[in-house]
C-alpha positions as CSV (number, residue, x, y, z in Angstrom):
1,M,-0.5,0.0,-0.1
2,A,2.9,2.8,0.9
3,R,4.0,2.0,-2.7
4,V,0.7,3.0,-4.3
5,S,0.5,6.2,-3.0
6,H,4.4,6.6,-3.4
7,K,4.1,6.4,-7.0
8,I,0.9,8.3,-7.6
9,A,3.2,11.2,-5.4
10,V,5.9,10.6,-8.0
11,E,3.4,11.0,-10.7
12,E,1.9,14.2,-9.5
13,K,5.5,15.3,-8.8
14,G,6.5,14.9,-12.5
15,Q,3.8,16.2,-14.0
16,R,4.5,19.6,-16.0
17,T,2.1,22.8,-15.2
18,A,-0.1,23.7,-17.9
19,R,1.3,26.4,-20.4
20,S,-1.7,28.3,-20.7
21,T,-4.7,28.7,-17.8
22,D,-6.6,30.3,-21.1
23,V,-10.1,28.3,-20.2
24,Y,-10.5,28.6,-24.3
25,L,-8.0,26.2,-25.1
26,P,-8.8,22.4,-24.0
27,K,-6.7,20.8,-21.4
28,G,-6.1,17.8,-23.5
29,G,-5.9,19.3,-26.5
30,V,-7.9,18.6,-29.6
31,K,-7.5,14.5,-30.1
32,E,-7.1,14.2,-33.7
33,A,-6.5,16.3,-37.1
34,A,-9.7,18.7,-36.9
35,L,-11.6,21.8,-38.8
36,C,-13.0,24.7,-37.6
37,R,-16.7,24.8,-39.1
38,K,-16.8,28.4,-39.0
39,C,-13.5,29.5,-39.7
40,N,-11.5,26.6,-41.6
41,A,-8.7,26.6,-39.5
42,L,-7.0,23.2,-39.5
43,Y,-5.9,21.7,-36.1
44,R,-3.0,18.8,-36.9
45,N,-0.1,18.3,-35.1
46,K,-1.4,20.4,-31.5
47,R,-1.0,23.5,-33.7
48,W,-3.7,25.5,-35.6
49,S,-3.3,26.7,-39.1
50,V,-4.8,28.2,-41.9
51,D,-2.5,26.9,-44.6
52,E,-4.6,25.1,-47.9
53,G,-1.5,23.3,-48.6
54,E,-1.5,21.8,-44.9
55,L,-5.5,21.4,-45.8
56,K,-5.5,19.5,-48.5
57,K,-2.6,17.4,-47.6
58,A,-4.5,16.4,-43.6
59,K,-7.7,15.9,-46.1
60,S,-5.9,13.6,-48.1
61,E,-3.9,11.5,-45.4
62,E,-6.8,11.5,-42.6
63,G,-9.8,11.1,-44.8
64,S,-12.2,13.1,-42.7
65,L,-11.5,15.3,-40.5
66,N,-13.4,16.2,-36.9
67,A,-15.7,18.8,-37.1
68,V,-14.9,21.5,-34.2
69,V,-15.2,25.3,-33.0
70,C,-11.4,27.1,-32.9
71,P,-11.6,28.7,-29.5
72,A,-11.0,32.1,-31.5
73,C,-14.4,31.4,-33.2
74,Q,-15.7,30.2,-29.5
75,R,-14.4,33.7,-28.1
76,M,-16.1,35.7,-31.0
77,A,-19.4,33.8,-30.3
78,D,-19.1,34.3,-26.6
79,N,-17.9,38.3,-27.4
80,N,-15.0,37.3,-25.1
81,P,-12.2,39.5,-25.5
82,A,-8.9,38.4,-24.9
83,G,-7.5,41.7,-25.0
84,I,-9.1,45.6,-25.8
85,V,-6.7,48.1,-27.2
86,T,-7.8,51.6,-27.0
87,F,-6.6,54.3,-29.7
88,A,-7.2,58.1,-28.7
89,G,-6.6,61.8,-28.6
90,D,-6.8,64.4,-31.6
91,Y,-3.9,62.7,-33.5
92,L,-6.1,59.9,-34.5
93,L,-8.6,61.8,-36.4
94,A,-5.9,63.2,-37.8
95,H,-4.8,59.6,-39.2
96,E,-7.5,57.3,-38.9
97,D,-7.2,55.8,-41.9
98,D,-3.6,55.3,-41.7
99,I,-3.9,54.1,-38.1
100,L,-7.1,51.6,-39.4
101,N,-4.8,50.1,-42.7
102,T,-1.8,49.8,-40.2
103,I,-4.1,47.8,-37.6
104,R,-5.8,45.2,-40.3
105,N,-2.0,45.3,-41.6
106,I,-0.8,43.8,-38.1
107,E,-3.9,41.4,-38.4
108,T,-3.2,39.9,-41.3
109,K,0.6,39.0,-41.0
110,S,-0.4,37.8,-37.2
111,R,-2.9,35.5,-38.4
112,V,-0.6,33.6,-40.9
113,K,1.9,32.5,-37.4
114,N,-1.5,32.0,-35.4
115,P,-4.6,31.9,-36.6
116,L,-6.1,32.4,-33.6
117,G,-4.9,36.0,-33.3
118,R,-7.7,37.9,-34.4
119,I,-10.0,41.2,-34.3
120,M,-13.4,40.7,-33.0
121,E,-15.1,44.0,-33.4
122,I,-13.2,48.1,-34.5
123,S,-15.7,50.5,-33.0
124,Q,-15.1,54.4,-32.8
125,D,-16.7,57.2,-31.0
126,K,-15.2,60.4,-31.8
127,N,-11.4,60.6,-31.1
128,V,-11.1,57.0,-29.5
129,L,-10.9,54.0,-31.8
130,T,-11.4,50.4,-29.3
131,V,-10.1,46.9,-31.2
132,S,-11.1,43.9,-29.4
133,T,-9.0,41.1,-30.2
134,T,-9.0,37.3,-29.3
135,E,-5.8,36.8,-28.0
136,D,-3.3,38.9,-25.4
137,K,-0.8,39.1,-27.5
138,L,-2.6,40.7,-31.0
139,A,-3.8,43.2,-28.4
140,Q,-0.4,44.0,-27.1
141,K,1.4,43.4,-31.0
142,L,-1.5,46.4,-32.4
143,G,-0.5,49.0,-29.6
144,R,3.4,48.7,-30.0
145,E,3.4,48.7,-33.7
146,I,1.4,52.1,-33.5
147,Y,3.4,53.4,-31.1
148,K,6.4,52.2,-33.2
149,A,5.3,54.3,-36.1
150,H,3.2,57.0,-34.5
151,R,5.4,57.8,-30.7
152,G,2.6,58.5,-28.4
153,E,1.9,57.4,-25.1
154,L,1.6,53.7,-25.0
155,H,0.5,51.7,-21.2
156,Y,-0.8,47.8,-20.9
157,R,-2.6,46.4,-18.1
158,W,-2.7,42.9,-17.5
159,S,-5.6,40.9,-15.5
160,H,-3.6,38.7,-12.8
161,D,-6.1,36.4,-13.1
162,D,-7.6,35.4,-16.7
163,N,-5.7,36.0,-20.0
164,F,-7.0,39.1,-20.4
165,V,-5.0,42.6,-21.1
166,R,-5.3,46.5,-21.8
167,V,-3.8,48.3,-24.3
168,S,-3.9,52.3,-24.1
169,W,-2.2,54.2,-26.6
170,N,-2.7,58.0,-26.7
171,R,-1.6,60.8,-28.8
């Protein structure tokens, strides 16, 4: 009996801590090759991708793919962003088109690497532009890149309990 409890203690000690505390990422991952039924993102070999070549290869090798909803689509359906970026100031009004184009270009480039990082919504109220994202890293990147291009003031506020960040840029 002592051996059993010792064995359990060893197994628990050897366990890795979870890499992410994001509730939208399944703890065990998706078991097999899967395709998001909303955005056609492919989950294969523990990675999400939007590569058409990978999708064709997976369909030919696997036959039929499991239909799932990816974490980004689930966040969007729940309207639960992981990041909110606020751009504010009179400078924003004068350079609105340039800043919006930069934001969209950053998301497009970012999606090639990580298809789960998406812009959920862009809204504007006078001289305040608010962007909500499905990943905290994308929100940080949007703020950082706009700051690099246009200067101003940039602030980050992370939630200690969740994977959530508020980014504010002002000029």
